C-alpha positions in Angstrom: -120.0 -56.0 -65.4 -123.2 -58.1 -65.5 -122.8 -61.9 -65.6 -121.1 -63.8 -62.8 -118.2 -66.1 -62.1 -118.8 -68.3 -65.1 -118.7 -65.2 -67.4 -115.5 -64.1 -65.7 -113.9 -67.6 -66.2 -114.9 -67.8 -69.9 -113.6 -64.2 -70.5 -110.2 -65.3 -69.1 -109.9 -68.1 -71.7 -109.0 -67.7 -75.3 -111.4 -68.9 -78.0 -109.3 -72.0 -78.5 -109.3 -72.5 -74.8 -113.2 -72.4 -74.8 -113.3 -74.9 -77.6 -110.8 -77.3 -76.0 -112.6 -77.0 -72.6 -116.0 -77.6 -74.0 -114.8 -80.5 -76.3 -112.9 -82.2 -73.5 -115.9 -81.9 -71.1 -118.3 -83.4 -73.6 -115.8 -86.2 -74.5 -115.3 -87.0 -70.8 -119.1 -87.1 -70.3 -119.4 -89.4 -73.3 -116.7 -91.7 -72.0 -118.4 -91.8 -68.6 -121.7 -92.6 -70.2 -120.1 -95.4 -72.2 -118.6 -96.8 -69.0 -121.9 -96.8 -67.4 -123.4 -98.7 -70.4 -120.7 -101.3 -70.3 -121.3 -101.9 -66.6 -125.0 -102.2 -67.2 -124.5 -104.8 -69.9 -122.4 -106.8 -67.5 -125.1 -106.7 -64.8 -128.2 -107.0 -67.1 -127.1 -108.5 -70.4 -130.6 -109.2 -71.8 -132.2 -106.4 -74.0 -135.7 -105.8 -75.0 -136.6 -105.8 -78.7 -137.8 -102.2 -78.7 -134.8 -100.8 -76.8 -133.0 -99.5 -79.9 -136.0 -97.5 -81.0 -136.3 -96.0 -77.5 -132.6 -95.1 -77.6 -132.9 -93.3 -80.9 -135.9 -91.4 -79.7 -134.2 -90.3 -76.5 -131.0 -89.2 -78.2 -132.9 -87.3 -80.9 -135.0 -85.5 -78.3 -132.0 -84.4 -76.3 -130.2 -83.2 -79.4 -133.3 -81.2 -80.4 -133.5 -79.6 -77.0 -129.8 -78.8 -77.0 -130.2 -77.2 -80.4 -133.0 -75.1 -79.0 -130.8 -74.0 -76.1 -127.9 -73.2 -78.4 -130.2 -71.1 -80.7 -131.7 -69.3 -77.7 -128.2 -68.5 -76.3 -126.9 -67.4 -79.6 -129.9 -65.1 -80.1 -129.2 -63.4 -76.8 -125.5 -62.9 -77.7 -126.3 -61.5 -81.2 -129.0 -59.2 -79.8 -126.5 -57.7 -77.4 -123.9 -57.3 -80.2 -126.5 -55.6 -82.5 -127.4 -53.2 -79.7 -123.8 -52.2 -79.3 -123.4 -51.7 -83.0 -126.6 -49.6 -83.2 -125.4 -47.4 -80.4 -122.1 -46.7 -82.2 -124.1 -45.3 -85.2 -126.4 -43.3 -83.0 -123.5 -41.8 -81.0 -121.7 -40.9 -84.2 -124.8 -39.1 -85.5 -125.3 -37.3 -82.1 -121.7 -36.1 -81.9 -121.8 -34.9 -85.5 -125.0 -33.0 -84.8 -123.6 -31.4 -81.7 -120.5 -30.3 -83.5 -122.5 -28.6 -86.2 -124.8 -27.0 -83.6 -121.7 -25.5 -81.9 -120.9 -23.6 -85.1 -124.0 -21.4 -84.6 -122.6 -20.0 -81.4 -120.4 -16.9 -80.9 -116.8 -17.0 -80.1 -115.1 -18.3 -77.9 -117.9 -20.8 -77.3 -117.8 -22.1 -80.8 -114.1 -22.9 -80.8 -114.2 -24.3 -77.3 -117.1 -26.7 -77.9 -115.7 -27.7 -81.3 -112.3 -28.7 -79.8 -114.0 -30.5 -76.9 -116.2 -32.5 -79.3 -113.1 -33.5 -81.4 -111.3 -34.7 -78.3 -114.4 -36.5 -77.2 -114.8 -38.4 -80.5 -111.1 -39.3 -80.4 -111.4 -40.7 -76.9 -114.6 -42.6 -77.7 -112.9 -44.3 -80.6 -109.9 -45.2 -78.4 -112.3 -46.7 -75.9 -114.1 -48.7 -78.5 -110.8 -50.2 -79.7 -109.1 -50.6 -76.4 -108.4 -53.8 -74.5 -109.9 -54.2 -71.0 -106.5 -53.4 -69.4 -106.4 -50.1 -71.2 -109.9 -48.9 -70.4 -109.5 -47.4 -66.9 -107.5 -44.3 -68.0 -109.7 -43.8 -71.0 -112.8 -43.9 -68.8 -111.3 -41.2 -66.6 -110.6 -39.0 -69.7 -114.2 -39.7 -70.9 -115.7 -38.5 -67.6 -113.5 -35.4 -67.6 -114.5 -34.6 -71.2 -118.2 -34.9 -70.4 -117.9 -32.5 -67.5 -115.9 -30.0 -69.7 -118.5 -30.3 -72.5 -121.4 -29.6 -70.2 -119.5 -26.7 -68.6 -118.9 -25.3 -72.1 -122.6 -25.6 -73.0 -123.5 -23.9 -69.7 -121.1 -21.0 -70.5 -122.6 -20.7 -74.0 -126.2 -20.4 -72.7 -126.5 -16.6 -73.3 -125.0 -16.9 -76.8 -127.5 -19.7 -77.6 -130.4 -17.8 -76.2 -129.4 -14.7 -78.3 -129.4 -16.8 -81.4 -132.6 -18.7 -80.5 -131.0 -22.1 -80.4 -130.9 -22.7 -76.7 -133.4 -25.6 -76.6 -131.9 -27.4 -79.7 -128.4 -27.0 -78.3 -129.3 -28.5 -75.0 -131.2 -31.3 -76.7 -128.2 -32.1 -78.9 -125.6 -32.3 -76.1 -128.0 -34.0 -73.7 -128.4 -36.8 -76.3 -124.6 -37.1 -76.5 -124.4 -37.6 -72.7 -127.3 -40.0 -72.7 -125.7 -42.2 -75.4 -122.4 -42.1 -73.5 -124.2 -43.9 -70.6 -126.1 -46.2 -72.9 -122.9 -47.4 -74.6 -121.2 -48.0 -71.3 -124.2 -50.0 -70.0 -124.5 -52.0 -73.3 -120.9 -53.1 -73.0 -121.5 -54.4 -69.4 -124.6 -56.5 -70.3 -123.8 -60.2 -70.6 -125.8 -63.4 -71.1 -126.9 -64.4 -67.5 -124.9 -67.1 -65.8 -127.9 -69.4 -65.2 -128.5 -69.5 -69.0 -124.8 -70.4 -69.6 -124.8 -73.0 -66.9 -128.0 -74.6 -68.3 -126.4 -74.6 -71.8 -123.1 -76.2 -70.7 -124.7 -78.6 -68.3 -127.2 -79.8 -70.8 -124.5 -80.2 -73.5 -122.5 -82.4 -71.1 -125.6 -84.4 -70.2 -126.4 -84.9 -73.9 -122.8 -86.1 -74.6 -123.1 -88.5 -71.7 -126.4 -90.0 -73.1 -124.8 -90.3 -76.5 -121.8 -92.1 -75.0 -124.2 -94.4 -73.1 -125.9 -95.6 -76.3 -122.7 -95.9 -78.5 -121.9 -99.5 -79.3 -119.8 -99.5 -82.4 -116.2 -98.1 -82.2 -116.5 -96.3 -85.6 -119.4 -94.3 -84.2 -117.0 -92.6 -81.8 -115.5 -90.6 -84.7 -118.9 -89.2 -85.6 -119.6 -88.4 -82.0 -116.3 -86.6 -81.6 -117.0 -84.5 -84.7 -120.4 -83.6 -83.3 -118.8 -82.6 -80.0 -116.2 -80.5 -81.9 -118.8 -78.7 -84.0 -120.9 -78.0 -80.8 -117.8 -76.7 -79.0 -117.0 -74.3 -81.9 -120.6 -73.0 -81.9 -120.4 -72.5 -78.1 -117.1 -70.6 -78.5 -118.9 -68.2 -80.8 -121.5 -67.6 -78.2 -118.8 -67.0 -75.6 -117.0 -64.6 -77.9 -120.2 -62.6 -78.5 -120.5 -62.3 -74.8 -117.2 -60.5 -74.5 -118.0 -56.9 -75.4 -114.5 -55.5 -74.7 -112.2 -58.4 -75.2 -113.8 -60.7 -77.8 -112.9 -61.0 -81.5 -116.5 -60.3 -82.5 -116.7 -56.6 -81.5 -118.8 -53.8 -82.9 -117.2 -51.8 -85.7 -116.0 -48.3 -84.9 -116.3 -47.3 -88.5 -119.2 -44.8 -88.0 -117.1 -43.0 -85.3 -114.0 -43.1 -87.5 -115.9 -41.5 -90.4 -117.2 -38.8 -88.0 -113.7 -38.2 -86.8 -112.4 -37.7 -90.3 -115.4 -35.4 -91.1 -115.1 -33.0 -88.2 -111.3 -32.9 -88.3 -111.6 -31.8 -92.0 -114.1 -29.1 -91.0 -112.6 -26.7 -88.4 -114.9 -23.8 -87.3 -113.4 -21.3 -89.8 -114.7 -23.5 -92.7 -118.3 -22.4 -91.7 -117.4 -18.7 -92.0 -116.9 -18.7 -95.8 -120.2 -17.1 -96.6 -120.2 -14.6 -93.6 -118.6 -11.8 -95.6 -120.8 -12.3 -98.7 -123.2 -9.3 -99.0 -126.9 -10.1 -99.5 -127.9 -9.0 -103.0 -130.4 -6.2 -103.2 
């Protein structure tokens, strides 16, 4: 899995855990900044007239840059989510096309490939819905099914050539295998650790600066609410970064619709016009 130790640590936390960790880190940074400010006032009590304007300018600039980093990180996470969702639709289309292509073959190749594709679709749905601890045996089944499907396609070569569909049959099943790999890779891609470290580090630094410039006690409530909202936003980014264990996961609805369709259309369904004589 791409990413690093930070990605692994975040993946081990619940969403509530991410929110609490982020919130407590920012609050601690703000308290530290406040303590530094109090120490500074004791040592240097005098203040310049334009200091408040400089404080507002600095805090506003840091919040603006933090917003930019949050938007950039969120865009990376949502792009990876959309890619996974797009691949589910593409795979459903490819498996459906392959299943229909198999109906043009002679027996026993038609029935063999049809049953293999049904089993393949079932396992792919199970993989899409499985928790990380359940994936290993499903991956082994997936690898076995891919080998069996290609072996069945190889065995059906003569039948495909006799019917003039050899090239299209190979193209259809090659696309299924290609998308198999693409979906596996898409589920391993994560937001790089340096990006996450920059985001969390800058969020903590911004909280420290805010705490440094806080003077009134009532302002701490507003700061705490800001930290909480930022923590929730960061937790969404962290959830998008969990392809196999997050709450925001790509829908398997296209594959479920495909499963329903091919299970309702066994090979014999496509023989209904075979005995109809061509009118003279």
